[in-house]
N, C-alpha and C positions, 0 to 999 in steps of 0.2 A: 504494500500500500504506500503510494508516493503522493503526498498531498502538497500542493503549491499554495502558500498562504496569501500571496498578493492577488488583489482583485483588479484584473486588467480589462474588465467589462464595464463596470460602473453602470450608468444609466443608458449607455448605448446611443443609438441614433435618435431615440425619442425620449429625451429627458422629461420628467414630470413638469406640469405647470405649477410653479411655486405659489400661485394665487397671492401675490404680494398685495398688501393693503391698498385699497383704492384702485386696483387693477394696474398698479405700477408696472412699467416696462423693464425696470431695473432697480435693484437695491444697491445703494452706494454706501460703503462703510469705511470709515477712517479709524485706523489704529495708531495711537501714540504710544510707542514703547518707552517706558520710563525705567532706565537701567542704571542711571548715573548714581554711583554710590553702592552698587551691587556687583560691579565688575571685579575681575581678578585683581587682587592687590594684597601684598603681604600684610597690610594693615587689617585685612579682613580674614586673615588666617590662611591665605592661599600661598602656594609655593613660588609664584612668579607674578609679574605684572601683566596687565591686559595687553592683547595684541590684535584685537578684532574690532572692526568697524569704527575707524577713526580717520582723521586727516592724514595720519602717518601710514601711507600705503606700504605694505610689505613689512610692517612692524613685527618684531619677534619678542616673545616673552623674555623678561629679564629675571632669571632665577635668583631668588633671595634678595631682590632689590626693588625699590620703588622706582617707577618710571615717571619722573616729574612732568615731562611734556604730555605723556599719555593721560596722566591724572588731570592735568589742567584742561585738556580737551573735553574730558567727561564732565569736569566741573562747569565748563561753559554751557553744556546742555542743561544742567540744573539751574545755574545762576541767570542765564540769559535766554537760551533757546526755548526752554519750556514756556517762559512768560510771553515770548513773541508768538508762539503757537497758541497759547491760551487767549491772547488778545484777538487773534484772527478768528478762531473758532467761535468765541463769544460774540464778536462783532457780526459774523456771518450767520449766527444762530444755527449752526450745524452741530449735531451731536457727535460725540466721539466715544470710543472705547479705549481705555488705557490698559496696556499690558504692564502691570506694575511688578517689578522684582521686589519681593517682600522686604529685604534688607535695605534696598534703595528707598522704598516708601518710608521706612522707619527713620531714615536720615533726612526726610523732606516734609516736615509737618506743614509748612506753608503751602507747598505745592499740592499736598493731599487735600488740604482745606479748599484750595482753589478748584481742584477737580470736582470735589463734592458740591461746592456752591454752583458750579456750572451744570450740574446734573449728569456728569459723565459716568459711565460704567467703569469700575475699576476691577478688571479681571486679574488673575494671578499669572505672573511671568516667572514663577518659581521662587525658590529661596534666595539664590544668588545667580548672577549672570555668568555662568560657568559651563564648561563642556561636560556632558553626562555620558558620552559614548562608552567610556571605560569603567563606569560605576557598577558595582555589584547591585543587583536588583533590590536587596534589602536596604542598602545605603541610599539609593535613589528614592525609595519609598519613604524612608525616614526624613529626608530633606523635604519631600512633598508635604508630609504631615506638619513639619516645622513651618513651612511656608504658609499653610492654611492658618495655623495658630497665630503666627506673627501678623499676617494680613488682617485677621479679625481684631487683634489688639490695636493695630494702627488705624484701621478704617471704621471699626465698629461692627462689621459683619463679615462673615466668611465669603470668599469669592465663589461665584457660580460659573465662571468661565476660566479656562486654563490654557496656557501656551508656554511650554518650556523653551522651545526654539532650538537650543543646542541640546537636543534630546538623544535618547538611546532607543534601541529597538524595543525596549520594554516599556517606554513611557506611556504609550496609548493604553496598554493593559493595566498598568499601575493606577493611572488616573481614573480609568473607567471603573475599576474594581472599588475605588474609594467610595463611589456612589453618590457624591454630593454635587456633581457638576452638571449644569444644564447643557454644556457643550465643551468640546476640546477643539483646539485649532492646530495641533501638531500634524498637519497634513497640508499638502499642496496639490491634492489629487483631483480637484473638480472645481467647477464654477457654481456649484450648488451645494447646500448642506446634504449630508447623507448619514445613514445609520451604520455604525460599526458594531459587528457582533463580537461579543467576548463571552467568557465563561459565565459571567453574572447576568448577562442579558444584552440589551442594546444601548449603545452610547451615541449621542448625536455628535457629529463632527461638522464644524463650520470651517472649511478650508481657508488657509491664509495664503499670502502671496509673497514671493521673493523677487518678482519681476516689476510689478507696479509698486516699487518700494524704494525709498530714498537711500537704502543701503548701497545701491549701485553708484552713489557718489563716492563710495569708499572701497570700490573693488576695481580691479583691472578691467578694461573694456566696458566700463560703466558709463554713467552720465557725467559729462564734463561741464554742463551748464544747466541752469534752470530751464532754458528753452527745450533742451532734450527731454528733461523730466516731464515738462508740461505736454510736449508733443506725444510722448509715450502714453501718458495718462489719457489724453484726449482720444488717441487712436483706440486704446483699450475700451474706453467708455463708448465710443461711436460703434465699435464692432458689437459689443454686448447690447447696446441700445437697439441696434438694427435687428438683432436676434429676438429681442423682446417685442419689437413691432411685428415680427413674423410669427409670434405666438410661442417663442421659446425664451421666456424671461430668465435672466441669470442674476448673479450677485457680483459686485466688483469690490474687492478689498484694496485699500491703499495703506501701505506701511510707512510710518513716520518715526524718526528718531530726533529727540530734542537737540542733540549735539550736531546733527547733520542738516536736516531741513530747517532747523531753528536758526541757521545762519542767514544774515540779511541778504546775501547774494542768491539765496535759493527760495526763500519764503514767498517771493512774488509769483513764482511758478505755481505754488499751491493756491494762492489767491486767485490767479487767473483761471485755474481749473475749477475752483469752487464757483466762481462767477459764471463760467461756461455751463456747468451742469445745473446750476440753479435756474438758468434760462431755458431749460428743456422741460417739457411737460412729462408727467408720468414717471418722476424720479422719486424714489423713497429713500431718504437719508435716515439711516438707522444705526442704533448701537447693536453690537453683536448679540447682546442678551435679548434684544427685541426680535432679532432674526431667529434666535433659538426658541423663544416663546411662540413665535408664529409657526415654526416648523413642528414643534411639539403639538400644537393645537390643530394643525391642518394636515400634517403628514406623519402620523404615528407610524411606528415600524410595523411592517406587515409580517405576520407569522405564517409563512408558507408551509406547505407540506414538507416533510423531511427532504432535505436537499440531497441530490445524488452524492456529493462529496462527503456528506456526513453519515452515509449509510455503511453498515457492515457489508461484507462480501455477500452473505446470503440475501440480505435485503436488496442489494444492488442488482444481483442476478435475478431475483424474484420479480423486481419491478421492470427491468430492462432486457431480460434474457430473451423475450419474444419479439423485440423490436425488429430484429432480423429473423425471419421466419424459422422456427425450430432450430435456432443456432445460438444457444446460450454461451458458447465458447467465446463469442465476440465480446459479450458483456464481461465475461471473466477476465479476458485479456485487457480490456479497457480499464477495469477496476485496478489492475496492477500498474497501470501507466501513471504518469504525472497528471493529476487532476487538480483543479483549483476552482475558485469562485466563478471563473469565466465558463466553466463547464456545467453550471447549474441551470442553464437555459436550454431550450430546444436546439438552438443553433450550436451551442457549446458542446452539449452531450453528443449531438449528431456527429460533430467533428471527431470527438474521441472514439466513438464506436466505428465510424467510417474508416478512420485510419487503420484500425485493426482488420477490417474487411479488405481494404485495399492492399495491405501488406501481407495478407495471407497467400498461401500457394494457390496456383490455378485450380488444383483439385479441391482445395478447401472452398474456394469461391463457387466452383461447380456444385459442390454439395449444398451450398446455400441456395443456389438456383433450383436444384432438383427438390429442395424441401418445400418449394411453393406449390400450391395446388393449381390444377387447371382452372381456367375461368369457366364458371357455370358447368363444372364437370361432375364426376361421380361423387367426389367427397362432398361437394355442396349439396347434391341431391340427398345424400345420406346424412346430412347435417353433422359432418365430421371435420369441418374447418375450424381453425382457431377463431376465437372471438373477434380478433382484429380483422381477419380475412372475411369472416361472415359479414361484419358491418360494412367493410369496404365494398364487397361485391353487391350488397343490397343497396348501397348508396348510388350505384350506377344502374340499378334496375335489373341486375343479372339474376336476381331471385324470382323474377316475374317475366320470363321469356315466353314468347309464343312457341308453338311446336316447331315451326319453320326456323325461327331464330335459334332454338336449342339445337336443331340438327346442324345448322351452319357452324355454331361454336364447336360442336362435337367433331365435325369434319376438319375444321381448321386446327383444333387442338391436336388431333392425331397426326395431321400432316406436319405441323410445326415440330412436335416432339420427335417424330421419326427423323426429321432432317437435322435437328440441332442437338438432341439428346437431353433437353431440359424443357420445361413447360414455358409457354408464352407468359411473360411477366410485364405488367404495365401498372403504373400508379393510377388507379381508376378514379380517385377522388376528384370531383369536378368535371368528370367526363360522362357522357351518356353512352348507351350501348352502340349507337351508330358510329360515334367517334372511335370507340374501342374496336369495332369491327373493321373500320377503315384502316386503322393502324395495324391491326392483325394481318390483313391482306397484304399490306405494303411490306411489313417486316418479314413475312414468311419467305419473301424473295431475296432476302439478304444472304451474304456469305456468312459462314459460321463464326469466324473471328470477329467480324463486324457485329453480328447479333449477340455474341457473348458479351462484348463490351456494352452494347445497348441495354441488355438485360441487367447487367451489373449496375448501370446508372439508374435504371428503374427501381432496383432493389434499394439503392441508397435513397431515392426519392420517397419510396414507401416508408422507409425508416424515419425520414424527417417528418413526414405527415403524421405518423403515429406519435412521435415525440411532441409535436405541436399540440396534440390533443391533451397531453398530460403535464407539460411543463410551460413556464412562461416563455 
């Protein structure tokens, strides 16, 4: 059993209508990351200085030393950048969500008071602004619990949104299992919220962004000027807005850092973007917690039937062993292959099963063909077809033939089987008996190799139609 945990399917070609309030075409959400005072620093008990997201491109951590220049850049974010952003957001009357590092918030009582007075949401950005990729799971969980406790001390209530940012492969499960978060944002996987399944149930994920994010002012090949940042935000908004007008509304996240976008040479780009988007109709400016509440109320997680990738071997073969007529070995081989969330749909599972059919020997594929019954043949008359075949033949009216029609099918069945060594196979769903007879007469004239491949393609189509009846 080989299970691939990543979900490469998502919502697919037809994402759900988010039903944004007021029929909005797009939800626009601004995040202000408050990290200043929570970054790596030996004063905070860390081994080295900070080296991430500053004006010092390519900075390296200084082991056992304070980095005065780095510290002062972070201090700028708290002392000046934050207030410049605060003035802009309150002037424009646009809501914001703060990702607040708990230790940074504890060192910023005036800023916290200003956030709360403005009505901003303060979500948790972890205990410290540090890297968790190498942390043991129990140590990361302990830091999360400390972050929640400190956040409550500083703000007066526990956080209901979470974003670690510099997370580990365990972060999503640790935070989900804690059970007190309306949403997590440690994902960049979609333009809409989605539900994440974990051992304790379902956790809402509101994806964040690293592209529509001022962090690109501090990375190689990033934004060099406010004009570039504004242009990128506008293009993103315009693309998503157009999708919303076409009936596929989405969400746009914009990531902001006090020490980066809070600089006077960059803030005007944000102002221009705010002015541009406020001039469009059908735009919902929301805090992330408002998006979470909306999703909880309008898009509760669906509890589907047992998913193929969650089944035991016996369950899997019992459910899907007859998709290829009387050939459970195909399901058995597919079960042992790599399967993941993408295979829990009709298209996905069909791919997994069909790969095993196509990679089988020619004799094995011939056995699948010969396992199929004649159309309107003796097995049908004796009511000895599988349930699937019975329903399929009945849908095309083959269970109600006239005497002449029955004689024609019998004659063609005999001629076809004698010539090719396997019965005539066609996916009858959506066809009537006249269309089937026309195809029958045409294909009986084919050469054997050509007809063998045609029959195999029809077997695959029959399998797909059967799966569509039982899976999303």
